[in-house]
C-alpha positions in Angstrom: 98.6 153.7 59.0 95.5 154.9 57.2 92.1 153.3 57.8 91.8 152.3 54.1 95.1 150.3 54.3 94.0 148.6 57.5 90.8 147.5 55.9 92.5 146.1 52.9 95.0 144.1 55.1 91.9 142.8 57.2 90.1 141.8 54.1 93.1 139.9 52.9 93.4 137.9 56.0 89.6 137.1 55.9 89.9 135.4 52.4 93.1 133.6 53.3 92.5 129.7 53.5 92.8 128.4 57.1 93.9 124.9 57.8 92.6 122.9 60.7 93.6 119.5 61.6 91.4 116.6 60.4 90.3 114.2 63.1 89.5 110.7 62.0 87.7 108.6 64.5 85.2 105.8 64.7 81.9 105.7 66.7 80.2 102.5 67.6 76.6 102.2 68.9 75.8 99.3 71.4 74.3 98.4 74.7 76.7 97.7 77.6 77.0 94.1 78.5 79.2 94.2 81.6 81.7 96.5 83.2 85.0 95.7 85.0 86.8 98.0 87.3 90.1 97.1 88.8 93.8 96.2 88.0 95.2 99.4 89.1 92.3 101.8 88.3 91.4 100.4 84.7 87.7 100.3 83.5 86.7 97.9 80.9 83.4 98.2 79.2 82.2 95.1 77.4 79.7 95.1 74.5 77.3 92.4 73.3 79.1 92.0 69.9 82.4 91.1 71.5 84.0 94.5 71.5 85.2 96.2 74.6 86.8 99.6 75.5 89.6 100.2 78.1 89.9 103.3 80.0 93.1 103.9 81.7 93.5 105.2 85.3 95.0 108.4 84.1 92.1 109.3 81.9 90.3 112.4 83.2 87.1 111.2 82.1 87.2 107.7 83.6 84.9 108.4 86.5 82.3 110.2 84.2 82.6 107.1 81.7 82.1 104.6 84.4 78.9 106.5 85.7 77.5 106.7 82.2 78.3 103.0 81.4 76.8 101.9 84.6 73.6 103.8 83.9 73.5 102.4 80.4 73.7 98.9 81.8 71.1 99.4 84.6 68.6 101.3 82.5 69.0 99.2 79.3 70.2 102.2 77.3 72.5 102.2 74.4 75.8 104.1 74.2 78.0 105.4 71.4 81.6 104.8 72.0 84.2 106.9 70.2 87.7 105.4 69.4 90.6 107.6 68.0 91.4 105.4 65.0 89.5 105.5 61.6 87.7 102.3 60.5 87.8 100.6 63.7 86.1 97.1 63.8 83.4 97.6 66.6 83.7 94.1 67.6 87.5 94.3 68.5 88.2 93.6 72.0 90.4 95.5 74.5 90.6 98.9 72.3 92.8 101.2 74.2 92.2 104.3 71.9 89.0 105.3 73.7 88.0 108.8 73.3 84.6 109.3 74.8 81.1 107.9 75.3 77.7 109.2 74.6 74.7 107.9 76.7 71.6 107.6 74.5 
């Protein structure tokens, strides 16, 4: 294949639209009111607005999230919790679609 043909093929791929999955999620900012750990490895993080996030025992981020939530609670810091669903009411208790936590 000649160099000119290869360049035209490369250019054609460069302008082709690429699709990527769209991720919808909800982030809620709050203080941490209390934390529960138990019931076979579950961690519940409760927020002052009545909402709570549930982290299952098989979540690979569970220990890190527990440490961050404990830090937020003891240092009076805010967190941003991310849920998988779009348009979540942040005051919903027992959300199991927890994705992650920011410590602010």
